[in-house]
C-alpha positions in Angstrom: -9.7 21.2 -7.8 -8.3 18.2 -6.1 -8.9 14.7 -7.5 -9.4 12.2 -4.7 -9.6 8.4 -4.9 -10.4 6.2 -2.0 -9.3 2.6 -1.6 -11.8 0.5 0.4 -9.9 -2.9 0.3 -7.0 -4.7 -1.2 -6.0 -8.3 -1.5 -2.7 -9.8 -2.6 -2.5 -13.6 -2.5 1.3 -13.7 -2.8 1.7 -11.3 0.1 -0.7 -13.3 2.3 1.2 -16.5 1.5 4.5 -14.7 2.6 2.9 -13.6 5.8 1.7 -17.1 6.5 5.1 -18.6 5.8 6.8 -16.0 8.0 4.3 -16.8 10.8 5.0 -20.6 10.5 8.8 -20.0 10.7 8.5 -17.8 13.7 6.2 -20.2 15.4 8.6 -23.1 14.9 11.5 -20.9 16.1 9.6 -19.7 19.2 9.1 -23.3 20.3 12.9 -23.7 20.7 13.5 -20.4 22.5 10.5 -20.5 24.8 9.2 -17.1 23.6 5.6 -16.6 22.5 5.1 -15.4 19.0 2.2 -13.1 18.0 0.9 -14.0 14.6 0.6 -11.3 12.0 -3.1 -10.8 11.4 -4.7 -8.6 8.7 -8.0 -6.9 8.8 -10.5 -7.9 6.1 -9.8 -4.8 4.1 -6.1 -5.4 4.0 -5.3 -1.7 3.9 -2.5 -2.1 6.5 -0.5 -3.9 3.8 -0.1 -0.8 1.7 3.2 1.1 2.0 3.2 3.5 -0.9 0.5 4.9 -3.3 1.4 6.9 -6.5 -0.7 8.7 -9.1 0.4 9.2 -12.6 -1.5 12.0 -14.2 0.5 12.0 -17.5 -0.2 8.7 -19.3 -2.9 6.1 -19.2 -0.7 3.6 -21.2 0.4 0.8 -18.8 3.6 0.2 -20.8 4.7 3.9 -20.8 7.3 5.1 -18.2 5.9 5.9 -14.8 5.6 9.5 -13.6 4.7 10.0 -9.9 2.6 13.2 -9.9 1.4 12.5 -6.4 2.8 10.1 -3.8 1.8 8.9 -0.3 4.0 6.9 2.0 2.3 5.3 4.9 4.7 4.6 7.8 4.5 1.5 10.1 2.4 3.5 12.6 -0.1 4.6 9.9 1.0 8.3 9.5 1.1 9.8 6.1 4.0 11.4 4.2 2.6 13.2 1.2 4.8 14.2 -1.7 7.8 14.1 0.6 6.3 16.1 3.5 5.6 14.4 6.8 2.2 14.9 8.3 0.7 14.2 11.6 -2.4 12.6 10.2 -3.3 8.9 9.9 -4.0 7.5 6.4 -7.7 7.4 5.7 -7.6 5.3 2.6 -7.4 8.2 0.2 -4.9 9.7 -2.2 -5.4 13.0 -4.0 -3.8 15.1 -6.8 -4.3 18.4 -8.3 -4.5 16.9 -11.8 -6.8 14.2 -13.1 -5.2 10.8 -12.2 -4.8 8.3 -15.1 -3.0 5.4 -13.3 -2.5 4.3 -9.7 0.5 2.3 -8.5 0.3 0.6 -5.1 3.3 -0.9 -3.4 2.6 -3.4 -0.6 4.8 -4.1 2.5 6.5 -7.0 0.6 7.7 -4.6 -2.1 5.3 -5.7 -4.8 4.1 -2.9 -7.2 0.7 -3.2 -8.9 -0.4 -0.6 -11.5 -4.1 0.1 -12.1 -5.6 2.2 -15.0 -8.1 4.6 -13.5 -11.4 4.5 -15.4 -14.5 6.6 -15.1 -12.8 9.3 -13.0 
């Protein structure tokens, strides 16, 4: 039986601040070179900021070493690479594993990792 979790939205204040700073720098630079700059905009859900998702099905203890039992990489176009295998499908907000997941690690496009304990699964 496959264990599936769906992410509906994610917000990271640090990452949003970095995106705003980048946009301000690019705007200032584009004034001097005469080129238009398109601001980076995020949808309300923020799912496009996720780069990697990992399940640990071994330990629930946040301080114990991480074990990636299931992993998803989302490329810049939105395609999924699941457990090292490229697919031709777009990410739909889900991650699954054969075993019961105990922790979830999410890495955003800035390289920040956040670990969540999965409760009531």
